[in-house]
Backbone as CSV, one residue per row, in Angstrom:
resi,resn,N_x,N_y,N_z,CA_x,CA_y,CA_z,C_x,C_y,C_z
1,MET,-42.675,34.451,44.997,-43.464,35.108,46.024,-42.605,35.405,47.238
2,ILE,-41.732,34.449,47.589,-40.858,34.657,48.757,-39.937,35.842,48.487
3,PHE,-39.342,35.890,47.301,-38.447,36.977,46.929,-39.150,38.316,47.039
4,LEU,-40.337,38.424,46.483,-41.079,39.671,46.501,-41.408,40.103,47.930
5,ALA,-41.903,39.178,48.730,-42.289,39.496,50.097,-41.098,39.948,50.929
6,ILE,-39.991,39.221,50.854,-38.814,39.580,51.635,-38.262,40.932,51.212
7,ASN,-38.185,41.174,49.909,-37.661,42.460,49.425,-38.575,43.636,49.745
8,ILE,-39.872,43.448,49.669,-40.787,44.538,50.045,-40.596,44.904,51.515
9,VAL,-40.497,43.909,52.359,-40.324,44.162,53.796,-38.986,44.812,54.088
10,THR,-37.889,44.245,53.604,-36.564,44.757,53.962,-36.298,46.125,53.353
11,HIS,-36.588,46.287,52.075,-36.296,47.572,51.426,-37.312,48.644,51.808
12,GLY,-38.532,48.240,52.072,-39.534,49.189,52.581,-39.128,49.716,53.958
13,THR,-38.683,48.816,54.803,-38.216,49.204,56.142,-36.978,50.105,56.033
14,LEU,-36.063,49.771,55.162,-34.863,50.594,54.964,-35.238,51.975,54.481
15,ASN,-36.144,52.075,53.537,-36.583,53.363,53.018,-37.226,54.219,54.097
16,ILE,-38.099,53.621,54.876,-38.729,54.350,55.969,-37.679,54.818,56.986
17,TRP,-36.737,53.939,57.327,-35.686,54.275,58.294,-34.806,55.411,57.796
18,LEU,-34.436,55.361,56.525,-33.563,56.412,55.959,-34.269,57.754,55.868
19,ASN,-35.563,57.745,55.633,-36.295,59.001,55.457,-36.945,59.535,56.723
20,SER,-36.802,58.816,57.831,-37.461,59.277,59.071,-36.481,59.902,60.052
21,GLY,-35.213,59.923,59.721,-34.221,60.437,60.648,-34.252,61.958,60.751
22,THR,-34.072,62.443,61.927,-33.998,63.881,62.128,-32.640,64.214,62.727
23,THR,-31.998,65.192,62.167,-30.720,65.660,62.663,-30.746,67.166,62.761
24,LEU,-29.735,67.711,63.381,-29.631,69.154,63.450,-29.397,69.757,62.073
25,ILE,-28.669,69.043,61.242,-28.402,69.464,59.877,-28.927,68.350,58.969
26,PRO,-30.139,68.474,58.433,-30.767,67.379,57.674,-29.947,66.882,56.476
27,SER,-29.140,67.713,55.857,-28.416,67.279,54.686,-26.976,66.867,54.996
28,TYR,-26.712,66.552,56.224,-25.360,66.188,56.650,-24.975,64.863,55.987
29,LEU,-24.075,64.932,55.009,-23.763,63.808,54.129,-23.147,62.621,54.863
30,VAL,-22.228,62.864,55.764,-21.555,61.770,56.479,-22.568,60.978,57.294
31,PHE,-23.484,61.664,57.965,-24.513,60.963,58.737,-25.401,60.120,57.830
32,SER,-25.762,60.668,56.675,-26.617,59.947,55.742,-25.924,58.704,55.201
33,ILE,-24.652,58.827,54.878,-23.904,57.669,54.352,-23.745,56.618,55.460
34,PHE,-23.445,57.031,56.665,-23.302,56.119,57.788,-24.614,55.372,58.038
35,ARG,-25.688,56.101,58.003,-27.019,55.513,58.201,-27.350,54.518,57.075
36,LEU,-27.014,54.871,55.839,-27.253,53.965,54.712,-26.431,52.695,54.845
37,LEU,-25.173,52.804,55.209,-24.312,51.621,55.349,-24.846,50.688,56.441
38,ILE,-25.234,51.234,57.573,-25.822,50.401,58.639,-27.091,49.735,58.131
39,GLY,-27.945,50.478,57.461,-29.184,49.926,56.936,-28.927,48.821,55.915
40,GLU,-27.961,49.030,55.031,-27.662,48.020,54.027,-27.087,46.740,54.666
41,VAL,-26.252,46.889,55.666,-25.736,45.710,56.376,-26.887,44.939,57.006
42,LEU,-27.827,45.654,57.588,-28.996,44.989,58.181,-29.856,44.304,57.109
43,VAL,-30.009,44.942,55.961,-30.777,44.339,54.860,-30.060,43.079,54.370
44,PHE,-28.751,43.167,54.161,-27.973,41.997,53.725,-28.183,40.840,54.711
45,ALA,-27.994,41.101,55.998,-28.097,40.054,57.016,-29.517,39.487,57.093
46,THR,-30.502,40.369,57.092,-31.904,39.923,57.188,-32.295,39.070,55.992
47,GLU,-31.905,39.518,54.807,-32.275,38.760,53.611,-31.551,37.429,53.545
48,ILE,-30.308,37.402,53.914,-29.570,36.119,53.929,-30.246,35.153,54.881
49,MET,-30.604,35.604,56.074,-31.278,34.727,57.042,-32.640,34.282,56.528
50,ALA,-33.416,35.233,55.978,-34.771,34.920,55.504,-34.745,33.933,54.342
51,PHE,-33.862,34.166,53.389,-33.812,33.252,52.239,-33.327,31.883,52.623
52,THR,-32.366,31.767,53.550,-31.914,30.442,53.952,-32.997,29.707,54.740
53,ILE,-33.864,30.426,55.390,-34.977,29.785,56.139,-36.095,29.348,55.171
54,PHE,-36.477,30.227,54.249,-37.661,29.978,53.446,-37.406,29.264,52.119
55,VAL,-36.206,29.379,51.562,-35.924,28.735,50.280,-35.261,27.382,50.555
56,LYS,-35.871,26.345,50.038,-35.374,24.987,50.293,-34.905,24.281,49.021
57,GLU,-34.753,25.021,47.930,-34.439,24.416,46.637,-32.958,24.122,46.446
58,HIS,-32.096,24.805,47.205,-30.650,24.626,47.065,-30.010,24.518,48.441
59,LYS,-28.709,24.287,48.461,-27.985,24.245,49.737,-27.893,25.648,50.328
60,GLU,-27.783,25.691,51.659,-27.736,26.990,52.337,-26.608,27.853,51.869
61,ARG,-25.444,27.276,51.648,-24.289,28.075,51.197,-24.552,28.765,49.878
62,ARG,-25.160,28.044,48.949,-25.469,28.606,47.636,-26.507,29.736,47.762
63,ILE,-27.495,29.533,48.603,-28.530,30.563,48.817,-27.886,31.816,49.419
64,MET,-26.987,31.624,50.360,-26.327,32.765,51.013,-25.476,33.538,50.000
65,ILE,-24.738,32.848,49.173,-23.880,33.513,48.187,-24.741,34.259,47.168
66,TYR,-25.784,33.645,46.655,-26.649,34.274,45.672,-27.311,35.519,46.291
67,THR,-27.770,35.408,47.503,-28.405,36.541,48.180,-27.430,37.678,48.355
68,PHE,-26.223,37.383,48.795,-25.208,38.415,48.994,-24.853,39.101,47.661
69,VAL,-24.624,38.311,46.638,-24.254,38.872,45.336,-25.398,39.706,44.739
70,ALA,-26.615,39.221,44.862,-27.776,39.968,44.343,-27.920,41.310,45.066
71,ASN,-27.740,41.310,46.379,-27.843,42.551,47.132,-26.699,43.505,46.802
72,LEU,-25.503,42.969,46.602,-24.364,43.798,46.263,-24.566,44.461,44.890
73,ILE,-25.013,43.698,43.905,-25.286,44.237,42.573,-26.397,45.292,42.659
74,SER,-27.436,45.010,43.427,-28.527,45.954,43.595,-28.053,47.248,44.228
75,LEU,-27.187,47.145,45.207,-26.612,48.337,45.874,-25.797,49.179,44.885
76,ILE,-24.968,48.533,44.111,-24.098,49.243,43.160,-24.929,49.884,42.052
77,VAL,-25.826,49.122,41.456,-26.659,49.668,40.358,-27.567,50.767,40.896
78,GLY,-28.168,50.551,42.039,-29.036,51.564,42.630,-28.273,52.838,42.966
79,GLY,-27.071,52.701,43.501,-26.245,53.867,43.790,-25.891,54.637,42.537
80,TYR,-25.580,53.909,41.485,-25.264,54.563,40.215,-26.479,55.297,39.651
81,LEU,-27.639,54.625,39.663,-28.850,55.233,39.111,-29.246,56.484,39.864
82,ILE,-29.079,56.491,41.166,-29.406,57.674,41.958,-28.563,58.869,41.511
83,THR,-27.291,58.628,41.207,-26.426,59.737,40.782,-26.639,60.105,39.332
84,ALA,-27.114,59.183,38.495,-27.233,59.417,37.076,-28.609,59.968,36.667
85,LEU,-29.633,59.645,37.423,-30.979,60.096,37.045,-31.189,61.563,37.422
86,PRO,-31.996,62.273,36.655,-32.268,63.670,36.989,-33.112,63.780,38.250
87,VAL,-32.959,64.918,38.901,-33.706,65.156,40.150,-35.139,65.480,39.881
């Protein structure tokens, strides 16, 4: 339940933030990538903090490593799927 709640909040917020930006050139790739990287760093940091606060089953260091690795794998797989799936 903790995993689901934290991920819904962080990734939902990231999705809203990425899709609400207005620029002079909406498809400006560099701006979009920069915005995504900032958002992902914030998601990584928020989830690491949230999981270390709410999960008490393991040591903090282990929770932080697992959270970081899970987010990194999710970022890589999600990035691949976005490029591989049809529009």
